[in-house]
Structure formats: structure tokens, C-alpha cells
N, C-alpha and C positions, 0 to 999 in steps of 0.2 A: 503493499499499500504506500501510496505517495501522498502524504498529508501536505496541506497548504500552510502548515504551521510548524515551527521549530522552537525548542526551548533550549537555552544556554545558560550555564553557570560559570561565573569567573570568581577567581579569589586571588588576591594579591596581598603582600605584606612588604613594608619598608621600615627600616630602622630608623629612629629619631637620632639627630645630633645638633648640638648647639650651633649657631650661627649659619644654619642653612635656611633657604627659603621653604616655605610651606605652601604646596599648591594641592587643591582638593576640587575635584569636579570643575577643572579649569579657572578657578579664581584663586587669587593669593590670599592666604590667610595671615592675619596678624599674629605672629608667633616667634618667640626667640629660637625655636627649634623648627628644624625642617627635616626632609627625608633624604637619606642617603641613597642615591640612585645614579645610574648612568645617564638618564634623560633627566627631565626636571622633576621626576619622582611623584607624578601625580598619581598615587596608589589607587584612587577612586577610578580614574579614566583607565589605567591599566586593566583593572578587574573588569570593567564594562567592555573594553577591547576584548579580553578573553572569552567573556560570556558570548559576544556575537560570533566570534571565530569558532568557538566550541559548538554553538548551535548548528553551524554548517560543516563541522569536521574540517576546518581549515587550520588545524593546529593551533599555536598560541601566539602571544604577542611577541615572545622571544625569538620564534621562528621568523616572523616577518620583520622585526626591527631588532636585530641581535645587539647585545650590550658589549660586544667586542669591536674594537676599532673606533674611528672617529665619526662614521656616518651618522649615527644617532646620538653621539654624545652632547648632553645638554639639550636634547631635542625637546620642544615644547609638545607635551602630551596632547593638547588640542589638536595638533597636526597628525599625530599617530592616530587619534580617534577618527578624524575625518578620513585619513587613508584607508583605516580599517572599514569604516562604513561604506567607502567606495567599492571595496571587495564585496561586501554584503550585497550593494545593489548590482554590481556587475554580475553576480550570481543569481539575479533575479528576485532578490528578497528585500523587505522593508522592515523597519522597526514598528512593532505594534506598541510596545512598552517596555520600560526597563525598571527595576527596583534595585536600588543600592543601598546597602547598610555599611556606614562607616563606624568601625569600633576603635575609639580613640578616648582616653581619660581626659585630656586637656589639648587644646582649648575646646570650648563648647562650640558646637557646630549649628545647633538648631537656629540661631538667628540668620545664619547665612543660607539656609536651605533654599529660599526663593531665588536668590541670585544664582545658586549652583544649578537649580533646574532650568533657569532661563539661559544660562551659559550652554549647557549640554544640548538643551532643545534647539537652540540656534545652529550649533555644529551640525546636528543630525536632521535638521529641517522637519522637526515635529512640534506638536503643541507642547508647552511646558507640563501640562497635566498627564502626559505620556512618561514622564520621568519622575520617578519617586526617589527621594534622597532621604535616609534616616540616619540617625546617629545614635550610638549608645556607648556606655561605658561597660567595664567588665567589674565594676564595683572593687577596683584595685587588685583584681586577681589577674595572674598571667603577665606577659611581657607587655601587653597593652596597658593593663592596670598599673603596672610598675612604670609607666611612661617611656618604656624603651622602644616602641615602635607602634605601628598603626596597621590593622587589617581590614579589609573591605571584601564583601560579597556582593556580587552583582547577578542579577537573573534577568534575562531578556526573553521575550517572546518575539519571534521573527514571522513575518507573514510573507508568503509567496505574492509578489507584486501583482496587484490587479484581481486578487482571488477573493479577498474579503474585504469588506468596507465597514 
């Protein structure tokens, strides 16, 4: 059976370090600590890319944008998302919706959610209400709770272009 929908799950983790910029869902976050990464470290966008790629069995973000060499060093993750979504559309699919959960002790993300939704929606050419962004803490448990890093889960529903409205 060849269904007109596909579901994908993405997961990513980045370590926090003093003095680095923090980007989440395409926006710069006011924080004294940011993510250690080869690109700009936007862990939320990386999980979202992996969810879309996974839904279509197109491997993962590291396969398409390797962290060796200078090609993607310091890359803006919004560009990676745009290129990933180009692959999705070229394969004949479109985004139905995305659900992103950011697991981070500090800073607080809730006030920034509307900006994050708007940023991702603009890149993907969808309505902001097609993008859900939620944040939670781990009640100080685990590496996220100890403020050592951030983890993000993303789930997407992809729809075969033109089949479901």
C-alpha cells in the first residue's frame, strides 16, 4: 500500500558552553551559553530536518550536511532547513504539520514560542499554526536538568503533494 501520508521523528542533542550563541527554531536566544556544534547549533531545526528526512527514508541531517570539512562549518541552520525541505518537495511531499519539543532547563522558552513558530513557518511556507513548539524542563534531572545540554524531539506529518487538502 502506498499511503499519501508519512510520519517522521527526529531527535538531536547539543552540549551547552559559555560564550557561544544560542539559536533555537531559527531565532537567537538571549543566553550567556550556546550550543557546541559544527553549524550554528540550532538543535531544534536539526531535529526537525531529521524528522522530515526520516519520514521519507532519506537518511539523516549528517548524511546531507556532514560535520567534517568547511562546507557546512558555521552554517545557518535555517538554510539547512530550507535545503531539507527542498528535498521533501522534490520527492513530491509537503509538510502537513510539525510538533517540536525542546527540553532545556534554562533559559525559559515559552515567551519566544510565537516568534519561533513564525520563523519556521516562513521558511517552510506554511501557516504558523502548522508548527507546534513546546518547551519543558527535566526538573533538574539528567544532562538537560544539570544545564549541560539541550535535547529536542520533532515529529512531522508529510502529505503527498496534491492528495489531501
